[in-house]
Legacy VTK file of the C-alpha trace (Angstrom):
# vtk DataFile Version 3.0
C-alpha trace
ASCII
DATASET POLYDATA
POINTS 525 float
130.752 128.617 100.244
127.878 127.851 101.991
126.140 124.542 101.579
122.357 124.833 100.519
120.402 123.120 103.065
122.376 122.738 105.766
121.423 123.417 109.194
123.552 125.585 111.208
123.879 125.191 115.206
122.036 128.356 115.718
119.093 126.929 113.641
119.338 123.476 115.443
118.979 124.994 118.533
116.197 127.685 117.383
114.265 124.754 116.039
114.183 122.845 119.641
112.887 126.370 121.301
110.340 126.175 118.799
109.274 122.459 119.350
109.617 123.616 123.337
107.201 126.565 122.720
104.612 124.682 121.054
104.475 121.553 123.634
104.230 124.029 126.003
101.247 125.914 123.993
99.438 122.541 124.357
99.279 122.748 128.148
97.780 125.899 127.789
93.730 126.443 128.265
91.603 129.061 126.628
91.867 132.657 127.731
88.508 134.105 128.666
90.390 137.139 126.784
89.594 136.708 123.114
92.373 139.018 121.496
94.945 136.553 123.921
93.902 133.526 122.197
93.990 134.993 118.431
97.740 135.998 119.461
98.813 132.485 120.320
96.950 131.133 117.544
98.349 133.540 114.790
101.531 132.894 115.958
101.479 129.210 115.689
99.731 129.425 112.822
102.872 132.708 111.052
103.455 132.383 107.611
100.373 129.491 107.342
98.480 131.422 104.228
95.590 128.739 104.215
94.609 129.357 107.638
91.782 131.865 108.220
90.643 133.949 110.881
87.512 135.700 110.467
86.511 138.254 113.359
82.968 139.207 113.584
80.048 140.069 116.319
77.423 137.725 117.779
74.374 139.795 119.003
75.205 143.252 119.383
78.559 143.248 120.765
80.013 140.375 121.676
83.126 139.591 119.821
84.025 136.229 117.973
86.539 134.553 115.399
86.376 131.949 113.433
88.957 129.745 112.570
89.350 127.180 109.621
91.857 125.762 107.369
91.307 126.623 103.796
91.083 123.234 101.837
90.197 121.047 104.548
86.471 122.794 105.607
83.501 123.113 103.658
83.372 126.912 103.420
79.788 127.041 101.564
78.232 125.212 104.809
80.236 127.622 107.057
78.447 130.510 105.295
74.926 129.035 105.475
75.144 127.134 108.483
77.381 128.973 111.087
77.951 132.663 109.939
74.329 133.024 108.450
72.446 131.448 111.567
74.312 133.918 114.124
73.682 136.775 112.605
70.517 136.067 112.945
70.886 136.748 116.700
71.676 140.431 116.373
68.203 141.548 116.802
67.509 139.213 119.971
66.478 141.514 123.032
67.841 138.050 125.578
71.516 138.124 126.408
73.287 135.704 124.654
75.053 133.278 126.738
77.780 130.069 125.182
75.010 127.469 125.307
72.555 129.762 123.345
75.015 130.533 120.746
76.296 127.061 120.343
72.486 125.631 120.075
71.910 128.212 117.345
74.344 126.363 115.052
72.541 124.246 112.719
75.203 121.460 112.558
74.789 117.627 114.088
78.298 117.616 115.062
79.239 120.571 117.559
81.267 120.376 120.452
82.914 122.547 123.017
86.435 122.543 124.166
88.710 124.665 126.621
92.327 123.685 125.606
94.484 125.418 122.539
95.569 121.253 122.027
92.063 120.995 120.990
92.179 123.804 118.705
95.059 122.479 116.778
93.862 118.923 116.690
90.715 119.865 115.788
91.279 122.434 112.589
93.431 119.983 111.218
91.034 117.376 110.497
89.073 120.319 108.636
86.338 121.025 111.581
85.828 124.935 112.094
86.621 126.986 115.660
84.472 129.546 116.822
85.852 131.484 120.077
83.923 134.250 121.913
84.891 136.857 124.274
84.845 136.315 127.916
84.722 132.150 127.161
86.701 130.153 128.338
85.368 127.401 126.387
85.025 127.182 122.533
82.923 125.711 119.734
83.955 122.730 117.106
82.091 122.917 114.202
82.310 119.541 111.845
81.811 120.763 108.669
85.267 119.097 107.001
85.168 118.635 103.175
88.348 117.737 101.204
89.274 115.923 98.039
89.058 112.374 97.872
89.268 109.291 96.047
86.049 107.881 94.825
85.652 103.947 95.751
86.895 102.052 93.204
88.133 98.107 92.579
91.671 97.487 94.452
94.841 97.106 91.892
96.911 95.335 93.548
94.403 92.955 94.604
92.737 92.148 91.742
89.004 90.591 92.146
88.116 87.397 90.301
85.004 87.018 91.811
83.548 88.778 94.910
82.727 92.569 95.692
85.026 95.124 93.303
84.850 97.795 96.251
88.276 98.532 97.752
89.599 100.957 100.822
90.768 104.476 100.112
93.075 107.004 101.815
90.067 108.333 104.090
89.739 106.101 107.469
86.224 107.314 107.704
85.357 106.294 104.479
87.070 102.861 105.259
84.896 102.531 108.675
81.684 102.762 107.168
82.707 100.160 104.406
83.089 98.001 107.528
80.116 99.083 108.953
77.713 97.933 105.810
79.133 94.373 105.937
79.063 94.072 109.773
76.419 95.581 111.368
76.291 94.809 114.508
77.040 96.794 117.834
79.137 94.774 118.852
81.857 95.994 115.990
83.866 98.569 117.596
86.678 100.846 116.509
89.040 102.591 119.022
90.957 105.524 117.479
93.851 106.965 118.524
96.309 109.806 116.979
99.572 108.590 116.070
102.818 111.191 114.898
103.994 113.673 116.917
103.411 116.220 113.669
101.438 114.576 111.545
98.589 112.746 114.066
97.518 110.310 112.002
94.172 108.724 112.611
94.509 105.147 113.438
91.192 102.849 113.916
91.322 99.384 115.723
88.540 97.446 114.658
87.371 93.949 116.053
83.942 92.249 117.430
83.767 92.267 120.737
83.022 88.624 122.375
84.613 87.123 118.869
87.953 88.720 119.700
90.307 87.799 122.475
90.459 90.791 124.968
93.982 90.266 125.491
94.683 90.485 122.323
92.998 93.712 121.418
94.916 94.956 124.535
98.285 93.904 122.817
97.424 95.422 119.926
96.248 98.974 121.362
99.737 98.461 123.817
101.820 98.354 120.967
100.612 101.014 118.716
99.921 103.856 121.616
104.048 102.756 122.162
104.756 104.017 118.934
107.035 107.547 119.361
107.428 109.103 115.838
107.173 111.924 114.158
104.585 110.817 111.624
102.839 108.078 109.968
102.055 108.273 106.054
101.454 104.627 105.455
100.383 101.531 106.880
103.671 99.999 106.580
105.396 102.247 109.611
102.881 100.664 111.782
103.751 97.406 110.441
107.168 97.506 111.151
106.903 98.920 114.238
104.482 96.702 115.985
105.587 93.221 114.938
107.145 90.756 116.988
110.180 90.009 114.667
111.038 93.114 112.642
114.211 91.320 111.519
112.514 88.628 109.664
112.031 88.351 106.101
108.345 86.478 106.390
105.572 89.079 106.896
103.854 88.789 110.439
101.077 90.891 110.014
98.105 90.699 106.875
97.803 93.826 104.532
94.502 94.240 102.484
92.806 96.582 100.257
89.298 94.968 100.246
86.877 95.216 102.438
85.565 91.807 102.502
88.681 90.455 102.929
89.148 92.609 106.656
85.056 91.884 107.335
85.906 87.994 107.155
89.004 88.240 109.192
86.928 90.079 111.837
84.627 87.493 112.047
87.438 84.917 112.609
88.445 86.870 115.652
91.360 88.715 114.088
91.779 92.840 114.638
91.708 95.037 111.988
93.933 98.138 111.656
92.926 101.286 109.382
95.199 104.419 108.987
94.036 107.610 107.512
95.976 108.165 104.301
96.594 104.923 102.783
93.870 102.301 101.650
96.406 99.583 103.425
94.861 97.927 106.248
96.833 95.540 108.225
95.227 92.194 110.005
96.383 90.634 112.813
97.720 88.179 113.768
98.961 86.321 110.953
99.598 82.666 110.204
101.662 81.137 107.436
98.489 79.227 106.097
96.732 82.620 105.656
99.522 83.778 103.480
98.550 81.469 101.064
94.441 81.475 101.190
93.095 84.003 98.895
89.439 85.376 98.892
88.204 83.614 96.124
88.833 80.556 97.881
85.301 81.184 100.064
83.642 82.162 96.973
84.187 79.200 94.637
82.946 75.951 95.425
85.263 73.861 97.297
86.534 71.479 95.203
87.816 74.061 92.724
89.390 76.219 95.870
90.964 72.990 96.924
92.865 72.157 94.041
94.002 75.497 93.205
95.512 75.770 97.167
97.319 72.579 96.256
98.710 74.202 93.124
99.343 76.914 95.223
101.612 75.072 97.816
103.509 73.092 95.106
104.491 76.443 92.658
105.423 78.002 96.058
108.344 75.404 96.741
109.157 75.932 92.738
109.477 79.389 93.566
111.898 78.921 96.317
114.041 75.465 95.135
113.621 75.492 91.517
117.365 77.383 90.617
118.773 75.915 93.557
117.761 72.151 92.722
118.905 73.118 89.134
122.201 74.072 90.089
122.745 71.332 93.112
121.761 68.577 90.434
123.929 70.140 87.738
126.726 70.675 89.709
126.785 67.608 91.975
124.414 65.115 91.061
124.492 64.557 87.386
123.296 61.128 87.725
120.249 62.066 89.070
119.295 63.147 85.290
117.989 60.579 82.676
121.037 60.381 80.344
119.313 61.724 77.273
118.401 64.792 79.134
122.003 65.488 80.670
123.594 65.163 76.991
120.937 67.720 75.844
121.881 70.318 78.808
125.489 69.149 78.155
125.349 70.117 74.439
123.261 73.518 75.386
126.398 74.461 78.119
129.049 73.798 75.661
129.993 77.352 75.081
128.977 78.796 78.073
132.074 79.850 80.372
130.302 80.440 83.843
129.257 77.733 86.145
125.708 77.166 86.652
125.844 79.168 90.030
126.847 82.459 88.610
124.764 81.776 85.214
121.501 81.183 87.902
122.503 84.537 89.343
123.232 86.466 86.615
119.466 85.352 85.456
117.773 85.864 88.966
119.283 89.265 89.375
118.432 90.350 85.673
114.929 88.579 85.964
113.788 91.089 89.314
115.632 93.899 87.389
113.088 93.327 85.214
110.208 92.785 87.386
110.936 95.859 89.751
111.709 97.983 86.273
107.519 96.951 85.422
106.365 98.031 88.421
107.981 101.421 88.541
107.229 102.331 85.055
103.765 103.654 84.071
101.222 101.611 83.664
101.020 101.861 79.508
104.450 100.750 79.114
105.432 98.966 82.149
103.654 95.582 81.031
105.269 95.694 77.548
108.712 96.476 78.697
109.292 93.932 81.205
107.761 91.037 78.446
109.626 92.384 75.821
112.485 93.013 78.028
112.676 89.562 79.236
112.120 88.163 75.770
114.808 90.101 74.202
117.433 89.730 77.052
116.646 86.121 77.272
117.469 85.416 73.569
120.635 87.409 73.461
121.837 86.348 76.043
121.503 82.767 74.667
122.954 83.657 71.303
125.798 84.994 72.976
126.671 82.111 74.997
126.382 83.940 78.347
123.255 81.361 79.627
121.886 78.307 78.393
118.481 77.144 77.490
117.856 75.326 80.091
118.491 77.920 82.398
116.303 80.323 80.766
113.384 77.934 81.158
114.404 77.399 84.845
114.076 81.062 85.651
111.083 81.534 83.549
109.442 78.989 85.378
110.089 80.436 88.782
109.409 83.867 87.809
105.802 82.560 86.817
105.568 80.462 90.094
106.081 83.548 92.247
103.371 85.022 90.820
100.581 82.376 91.708
101.158 83.664 95.676
98.302 85.568 96.214
100.112 88.054 98.666
102.693 90.206 97.509
104.885 90.190 100.775
104.859 86.337 100.925
106.600 86.441 97.184
109.284 89.205 98.098
110.150 86.897 101.138
110.313 84.076 98.496
112.581 86.224 96.066
115.185 87.296 99.135
115.344 83.837 100.355
115.862 82.118 96.659
119.159 83.664 96.750
120.950 82.368 99.829
119.934 78.563 99.320
121.468 78.857 95.299
124.578 80.124 97.079
123.875 76.991 99.619
123.280 74.460 96.583
126.282 75.965 94.204
128.636 74.801 97.494
127.315 71.999 98.967
124.533 70.262 96.634
121.637 69.191 97.723
122.811 68.749 101.657
123.051 72.656 100.978
119.426 73.099 99.732
117.886 70.504 102.245
120.340 72.830 104.942
118.584 75.982 103.579
115.084 74.393 104.028
115.629 73.127 107.475
117.167 76.492 108.446
114.053 78.790 107.499
111.481 76.045 108.920
113.391 76.439 112.100
113.175 79.731 111.841
109.574 80.005 111.020
109.093 77.754 113.873
110.287 80.219 116.481
108.009 83.294 114.833
105.294 84.568 116.617
102.500 86.929 115.463
100.869 88.724 118.482
101.588 85.546 120.693
100.070 83.415 117.674
102.691 80.589 116.556
103.329 81.409 112.801
102.778 77.712 111.626
99.552 77.041 113.938
97.032 75.103 113.498
100.213 72.498 111.757
102.544 73.360 114.695
101.079 72.773 117.397
98.867 70.518 115.793
95.245 71.134 115.840
93.001 69.290 113.858
89.947 70.571 114.190
91.771 73.343 112.742
93.162 71.853 109.647
89.600 72.399 107.720
91.162 75.254 105.895
94.712 74.924 105.953
95.625 72.300 103.193
92.191 72.019 101.895
89.028 74.355 101.882
86.482 72.487 103.550
82.830 73.315 102.702
80.924 75.565 104.582
78.792 73.325 106.026
81.808 71.310 107.750
83.737 74.689 109.307
80.974 75.370 111.884
83.887 76.665 114.781
86.553 79.756 114.746
90.393 79.369 114.810
90.734 78.730 118.200
94.233 79.834 118.218
93.243 83.671 118.189
89.268 83.768 118.737
87.979 83.594 122.569
84.812 81.911 121.323
85.803 78.938 119.244
83.088 76.473 120.074
80.415 78.754 118.751
78.935 78.267 115.823
79.666 80.579 112.771
76.067 80.543 112.377
75.134 81.896 115.795
77.153 84.746 115.637
74.292 87.386 115.657
73.975 86.333 119.174
76.821 86.994 120.586
77.142 88.381 123.988
79.329 91.170 124.571
82.674 90.623 126.921
84.047 92.130 129.651
86.629 94.977 127.789
90.216 95.832 128.701
92.265 98.581 128.130
92.684 101.077 125.412
91.074 104.467 125.358
88.180 104.887 122.821
87.909 108.114 121.179
LINES 1 526
525 0 1 2 3 4 5 6 7 8 9 10 11 12 13 14 15 16 17 18 19 20 21 22 23 24 25 26 27 28 29 30 31 32 33 34 35 36 37 38 39 40 41 42 43 44 45 46 47 48 49 50 51 52 53 54 55 56 57 58 59 60 61 62 63 64 65 66 67 68 69 70 71 72 73 74 75 76 77 78 79 80 81 82 83 84 85 86 87 88 89 90 91 92 93 94 95 96 97 98 99 100 101 102 103 104 105 106 107 108 109 110 111 112 113 114 115 116 117 118 119 120 121 122 123 124 125 126 127 128 129 130 131 132 133 134 135 136 137 138 139 140 141 142 143 144 145 146 147 148 149 150 151 152 153 154 155 156 157 158 159 160 161 162 163 164 165 166 167 168 169 170 171 172 173 174 175 176 177 178 179 180 181 182 183 184 185 186 187 188 189 190 191 192 193 194 195 196 197 198 199 200 201 202 203 204 205 206 207 208 209 210 211 212 213 214 215 216 217 218 219 220 221 222 223 224 225 226 227 228 229 230 231 232 233 234 235 236 237 238 239 240 241 242 243 244 245 246 247 248 249 250 251 252 253 254 255 256 257 258 259 260 261 262 263 264 265 266 267 268 269 270 271 272 273 274 275 276 277 278 279 280 281 282 283 284 285 286 287 288 289 290 291 292 293 294 295 296 297 298 299 300 301 302 303 304 305 306 307 308 309 310 311 312 313 314 315 316 317 318 319 320 321 322 323 324 325 326 327 328 329 330 331 332 333 334 335 336 337 338 339 340 341 342 343 344 345 346 347 348 349 350 351 352 353 354 355 356 357 358 359 360 361 362 363 364 365 366 367 368 369 370 371 372 373 374 375 376 377 378 379 380 381 382 383 384 385 386 387 388 389 390 391 392 393 394 395 396 397 398 399 400 401 402 403 404 405 406 407 408 409 410 411 412 413 414 415 416 417 418 419 420 421 422 423 424 425 426 427 428 429 430 431 432 433 434 435 436 437 438 439 440 441 442 443 444 445 446 447 448 449 450 451 452 453 454 455 456 457 458 459 460 461 462 463 464 465 466 467 468 469 470 471 472 473 474 475 476 477 478 479 480 481 482 483 484 485 486 487 488 489 490 491 492 493 494 495 496 497 498 499 500 501 502 503 504 505 506 507 508 509 510 511 512 513 514 515 516 517 518 519 520 521 522 523 524
């Protein structure tokens, strides 16, 4: 019986030969005979119904072919600005040359190229290609037009106060959103194509003179070293460029908001934009930056500081509340007031499980409900998660599986995790909550302290593109503490963070008078 989708040995080697043949095609320059170029391209685009070959004549007898992908190219503009313009040359008496044809096309973005590889690249991004008889050069015409999502408010980062524009899946739209906010010519954007088959456009943005050249070179170097078939989302690149891929903590910031990316550029960070996803990467990353929200800088500094303190408090609650409850209830009952201890004992009288098992049941159930709410359609996701939590909590309490205090502890823990502004930070806390609960059930508060010590020791070893994860707390830099535990007023924050900005002594108000520094490494397209 033959299994569907199973690859035979013959198919495997034929695929290898095909890949080798395509690689060899990329090294072949354009031939002067038009028919040979057409044969090569038609063999490469065999069984591609969306690839259009339009053969026509330029002037009286010069043969040419127009190549584009239907759905990526603007066919109306091709008819009006390319074919119509070239048809007007039939009545010209002068000899038609390559430069005359190129100048006849009424399009701004017109380039020439010399290899088959350039044909593949230009066609895949929506450009139209013209190949001409007896010419070893072709013409690329920038008339791409494809469906894209309109700019809207980012759903993953709700905006309380601030601009409501969000990045979309088109990288050139995203770069324009950054240009609208940072209008200085020192905002540099270097482009690379990553992925053997997808050829995904990746743009590395930074402000020359603010960002450290070594940081820019390191980011470019790590991205260029990526060898993978395709990049479909920014998570591919994030996992492949971080310093410690096995750590549960995020080492690169992610955002869908152009204002967040622009503020990071002004601090000396590097922004990585990937075509096909609205999620943008920001490097380097510190633990303090994971607990900072964009609204911290739009509200009054008193309000921002108080909210930041609340965020730090609930960070510890989200990480340690179930573990502390298990440890105290199992090993340290003397720490509770007598009245509270009697109440808890009465509620646990019919519970057949120890506190650790009870906590695990509730935490796993709560995480399952939260994940179900994310995966379900928006219309029913929130309702199912809320109603499900209420129904299951009430049913579990009535059935004697869990106690009422445990339901309250898990509910407070879940609410605390929602206060963290970064989704990746919340995932890390949710993962680490379970091993600390196990230590608490085995060793009590000693196990909790052991877990905290292990986490802090691990975080002290982390670096993000050479920047210590606990900067500016460890190593201590007093001048950079104005934006960690507190949000100082703007008049007091006159310098940029010096741990990843090479001109930290320059005032923020002088950013428009920056002098360009020497550029090292990184090919720019």
